[in-house]
C-alpha positions as CSV (number, residue, x, y, z in Angstrom):
1,M,8.7,-1.1,-79.1
2,W,10.0,-4.3,-80.6
3,S,12.6,-4.3,-83.3
4,R,13.5,-7.0,-85.9
5,S,17.1,-7.3,-84.6
6,L,15.8,-7.8,-81.0
7,L,13.3,-10.5,-82.0
8,K,16.0,-12.3,-84.0
9,Q,18.5,-12.1,-81.1
10,N,15.9,-13.4,-78.7
11,A,15.1,-16.3,-81.1
12,W,18.8,-17.1,-81.5
13,N,19.4,-17.1,-77.8
14,S,16.3,-19.3,-77.3
15,L,17.5,-21.9,-79.8
16,K,21.0,-21.9,-78.4
17,E,20.2,-21.9,-74.7
18,N,17.3,-24.4,-74.8
19,G,18.9,-26.6,-77.5
20,Y,15.8,-27.4,-79.5
21,Y,17.0,-26.6,-83.0
22,W,16.9,-30.2,-84.4
23,K,13.5,-30.9,-82.8
24,G,12.3,-27.6,-84.3
25,L,13.5,-28.7,-87.7
26,V,11.5,-31.9,-87.4
27,V,8.4,-30.0,-86.4
28,C,8.7,-27.5,-89.3
29,L,9.2,-30.4,-91.8
30,L,6.2,-32.3,-90.5
31,T,4.0,-29.3,-90.5
32,G,5.1,-28.3,-94.0
33,L,3.9,-31.6,-95.4
34,F,0.3,-31.0,-94.5
35,S,-0.3,-27.2,-94.0
36,D,1.4,-25.5,-96.9
37,G,-1.2,-26.7,-99.4
38,G,1.2,-28.9,-101.3
39,S,1.4,-26.3,-104.1
40,S,3.3,-27.4,-107.1
41,G,4.0,-25.6,-110.3
42,G,3.1,-27.2,-113.7
43,T,5.5,-27.2,-116.6
44,S,4.4,-25.7,-119.9
45,G,5.6,-27.3,-123.0
46,S,6.5,-25.5,-126.2
47,T,5.9,-26.4,-129.9
48,S,7.2,-25.1,-133.2
49,A,3.9,-25.6,-134.9
50,S,2.1,-22.5,-136.2
51,S,-1.5,-21.7,-135.4
52,E,-2.5,-22.6,-138.9
53,E,-0.8,-26.0,-138.6
54,L,-2.6,-26.6,-135.3
55,E,-6.0,-25.8,-136.9
56,Q,-5.3,-28.1,-139.8
57,L,-4.2,-30.8,-137.3
58,M,-7.3,-30.4,-135.2
59,G,-9.6,-30.5,-138.2
60,S,-7.7,-33.2,-140.1
61,G,-10.0,-36.1,-139.1
62,T,-13.4,-36.9,-137.8
63,M,-14.5,-38.9,-134.8
64,T,-17.2,-41.6,-134.5
65,E,-19.9,-41.3,-131.9
66,E,-18.1,-44.0,-129.8
67,E,-14.8,-42.0,-129.9
68,T,-16.6,-38.8,-128.9
69,A,-18.3,-40.6,-126.0
70,V,-14.9,-42.0,-124.9
71,L,-13.4,-38.5,-125.0
72,I,-16.3,-37.0,-123.0
73,G,-16.0,-39.8,-120.5
74,I,-12.3,-39.1,-120.1
75,A,-13.0,-35.4,-119.7
76,I,-15.6,-36.1,-117.0
77,G,-13.2,-38.5,-115.3
78,V,-10.4,-35.9,-115.2
79,L,-12.9,-33.3,-113.8
80,V,-14.0,-35.7,-111.1
81,V,-10.4,-36.6,-110.2
82,C,-9.6,-32.9,-109.9
83,V,-12.6,-32.2,-107.7
84,L,-11.8,-35.1,-105.5
85,A,-8.1,-34.0,-105.2
86,I,-9.3,-30.5,-104.2
87,A,-11.7,-32.0,-101.7
88,I,-9.1,-34.3,-100.2
89,G,-6.7,-31.4,-100.0
90,F,-9.2,-29.3,-98.1
91,A,-10.0,-32.2,-95.8
92,L,-6.4,-33.0,-95.2
93,Y,-5.7,-29.5,-94.2
94,A,-8.8,-29.3,-92.0
95,F,-8.3,-32.4,-90.0
96,V,-4.5,-32.7,-90.1
97,G,-2.7,-29.6,-91.4
98,G,-4.5,-27.0,-89.3
99,P,-4.0,-28.8,-86.0
100,L,-0.4,-29.4,-86.9
101,E,0.1,-25.7,-87.6
102,V,-1.2,-25.0,-84.2
103,G,1.0,-27.7,-82.8
104,K,4.0,-26.2,-84.4
105,C,3.2,-22.9,-82.6
106,K,2.6,-24.8,-79.4
107,F,6.0,-26.5,-79.6
108,F,8.0,-23.4,-80.2
109,M,6.1,-21.5,-77.5
110,S,6.9,-24.3,-75.0
111,A,10.4,-24.8,-76.2
112,R,11.0,-21.0,-75.7
113,E,10.2,-21.6,-72.0
114,G,12.4,-24.7,-71.7
115,D,10.0,-27.5,-72.5
116,S,11.1,-28.9,-75.9
117,S,9.1,-32.2,-75.8
118,L,8.0,-33.1,-79.3
119,M,4.7,-34.3,-77.8
120,R,3.8,-30.7,-77.3
121,M,3.1,-30.6,-81.0
122,F,0.2,-33.0,-80.6
123,D,-1.5,-31.4,-77.6
124,N,-4.4,-30.1,-79.6
125,F,-5.1,-33.5,-81.0
126,G,-6.4,-34.5,-77.6
127,S,-10.0,-34.9,-76.5
128,G,-11.8,-31.6,-76.0
129,K,-9.3,-29.7,-78.0
130,Y,-9.2,-31.3,-81.5
131,L,-12.6,-30.3,-82.9
132,S,-12.5,-26.7,-81.8
133,T,-9.0,-26.4,-83.3
134,V,-10.2,-27.9,-86.6
135,K,-13.1,-25.5,-86.7
136,V,-11.2,-22.3,-86.1
137,M,-8.2,-23.2,-88.3
138,F,-10.4,-24.3,-91.2
139,A,-12.4,-21.1,-90.9
140,R,-9.1,-19.2,-91.0
141,Y,-8.1,-21.1,-94.1
142,M,-11.4,-20.7,-95.9
143,Y,-11.7,-16.9,-95.1
144,T,-8.2,-16.3,-96.4
145,F,-8.8,-18.4,-99.5
146,L,-12.1,-16.6,-100.3
147,W,-10.5,-13.2,-99.9
148,S,-7.7,-14.3,-102.2
149,L,-10.2,-14.8,-105.0
150,L,-10.5,-11.0,-105.0
151,F,-7.2,-10.3,-107.0
152,I,-5.0,-12.0,-104.4
153,I,-4.0,-8.8,-102.5
154,P,-7.0,-8.9,-100.1
155,G,-6.2,-12.5,-99.2
156,I,-2.6,-11.5,-98.4
157,I,-3.8,-8.7,-96.1
158,K,-6.3,-11.0,-94.4
159,G,-3.5,-13.6,-94.0
160,Y,-1.6,-11.1,-91.9
161,E,-4.8,-10.0,-90.1
162,Y,-5.4,-13.6,-89.0
163,Y,-1.7,-14.4,-88.3
164,L,-2.0,-14.8,-84.6
165,I,-4.9,-17.3,-84.6
166,P,-2.7,-20.5,-84.5
167,Y,-0.8,-19.1,-81.5
168,L,-4.1,-18.1,-79.8
169,M,-5.4,-21.6,-80.3
170,A,-2.2,-23.1,-79.1
171,E,-2.7,-21.3,-75.8
172,N,-6.4,-21.8,-75.5
173,P,-7.9,-24.5,-77.8
174,N,-11.4,-23.6,-76.5
175,L,-11.2,-20.0,-77.6
176,P,-14.4,-19.2,-79.6
177,K,-13.9,-18.7,-83.3
178,D,-15.2,-15.1,-83.3
179,R,-13.0,-14.1,-80.4
180,A,-9.9,-15.7,-82.0
181,F,-10.5,-13.7,-85.1
182,A,-11.3,-10.5,-83.2
183,I,-8.3,-10.6,-81.0
184,S,-5.9,-11.3,-83.9
185,K,-7.5,-8.6,-86.0
186,Q,-7.2,-6.0,-83.3
187,A,-3.7,-6.9,-82.3
188,M,-2.4,-6.9,-85.9
189,N,-3.8,-3.4,-86.4
190,G,-0.7,-1.4,-87.4
191,E,1.6,-4.5,-87.3
192,K,0.9,-6.1,-90.7
193,W,3.6,-4.1,-92.5
194,N,6.1,-4.7,-89.7
195,L,5.5,-8.4,-89.9
196,F,5.9,-8.4,-93.7
197,V,9.3,-6.6,-93.3
198,L,10.3,-9.1,-90.6
199,E,9.5,-12.0,-93.0
200,L,11.4,-10.2,-95.8
201,S,14.4,-9.9,-93.5
202,F,15.0,-13.6,-93.8
203,I,15.5,-13.4,-97.6
204,G,19.3,-13.4,-97.2
205,W,19.3,-16.6,-95.2
206,E,17.0,-18.2,-97.8
207,L,19.2,-17.2,-100.7
208,L,22.1,-18.8,-98.9
209,G,20.0,-21.9,-98.5
210,L,19.2,-21.9,-102.2
211,L,22.9,-22.0,-103.0
212,A,23.1,-25.3,-101.2
213,C,20.9,-27.0,-103.8
214,C,17.8,-25.5,-102.1
215,V,18.2,-27.9,-99.2
216,G,19.7,-25.2,-97.0
217,V,16.3,-23.3,-96.9
218,I,14.9,-26.1,-94.7
219,F,17.6,-25.5,-92.1
220,V,16.6,-21.9,-91.7
221,A,13.0,-22.8,-90.7
222,P,13.6,-23.3,-86.9
223,Y,15.3,-19.9,-86.6
224,E,12.5,-18.2,-88.6
225,Q,9.8,-19.9,-86.5
226,A,11.6,-19.1,-83.2
227,T,11.6,-15.4,-84.4
228,F,7.9,-15.5,-85.2
229,T,7.2,-16.9,-81.8
230,E,9.1,-13.9,-80.3
231,F,6.8,-11.7,-82.5
232,Y,3.8,-13.4,-80.9
233,A,5.2,-12.8,-77.4
234,C,5.3,-9.1,-78.3
235,M,1.7,-9.2,-79.7
236,R,0.6,-11.0,-76.6
237,A,2.0,-8.3,-74.4
238,K,0.2,-5.8,-76.6
239,I,-3.1,-7.7,-76.4
240,I,-3.1,-7.6,-72.6
241,A,-1.7,-4.0,-72.2
242,Q,-4.3,-2.5,-74.6
243,G,-7.1,-4.5,-73.0
244,I,-7.9,-6.4,-76.2
245,S,-8.0,-9.6,-74.1
246,T,-7.0,-10.8,-70.7
247,E,-4.6,-13.4,-69.4
248,A,-7.5,-15.6,-68.3
249,E,-9.1,-15.6,-71.7
250,L,-5.8,-16.2,-73.5
251,T,-5.0,-19.2,-71.4
252,G,-8.6,-20.4,-70.8
253,G,-7.6,-20.9,-67.2
254,M,-5.1,-23.6,-68.2
255,N,-1.7,-24.0,-66.8
256,L,0.4,-23.6,-69.9
257,P,4.2,-23.1,-69.9
258,F,4.2,-20.1,-72.3
259,D,4.3,-16.7,-70.6
260,G,4.4,-14.3,-73.6
261,G,4.3,-11.3,-71.4
262,N,7.6,-12.3,-69.7
263,A,10.0,-11.9,-72.5
264,G,12.9,-11.7,-70.0
265,Q,12.5,-15.2,-68.6
266,I,15.8,-16.3,-70.2
267,S,18.6,-14.2,-68.9
268,T,19.9,-13.1,-72.3
269,Y,16.4,-11.9,-73.4
270,Q,15.5,-8.3,-73.5
271,N,11.9,-7.0,-73.2
272,P,10.8,-6.7,-76.8
273,Y,7.6,-4.7,-76.1
274,N,7.3,-1.8,-73.7
275,M,3.9,-0.4,-73.4
């Protein structure tokens, strides 16, 4: 059975021996611009006015019909802008962010096996791969988003349940949507908590990054992503060993460089998953 220390050691050895840390950093930065939703927190101002004073201020004057119409027009304009911003955000993720997220997985999977070409990141933008990637990744995003509307927690659980989908699409861009979801769901059965703890284990590195004016957090990203690629290698071995899927289905008959079942390809690797 895999362990956090083994995955991290494998990731460290992979980065060191194949020498793709800086390329991995570029990939993580580029992906983060489009696939993390661009969330930003608003600032809340404070005022010393009491509620009575605010009521007096709000009722201290009257508006003409023209002024009222202007305010309504401004409110409608703000609403339209917000709706457009949300729509653009969804579209940006669907057509750029999702494929880039798959591309990030593809790069780290390939780099793990010795092929660290940055162009691997854009493989799924090619003809015959792009639209299927967009479809599956946008479905993953929307399903997670809709589940998140139910008090957040269900969305978090579903996020872990769908965790393997970008890796599956990186291997086989033509994998049907229902199969991608089914494979990820079955493979992540019993693994969601383990993955959560694995993610939590990087908190020390991230705290050190925060001490460097927050910039240091960025430099941990390649190590984290290399570790999560090792996690997928374990899940891939589990998928095949438990009959959840086959090698042929996972690769779609394509000659891809990633051999997730062979965790010992690099001499310093250890087999992270013994079935």
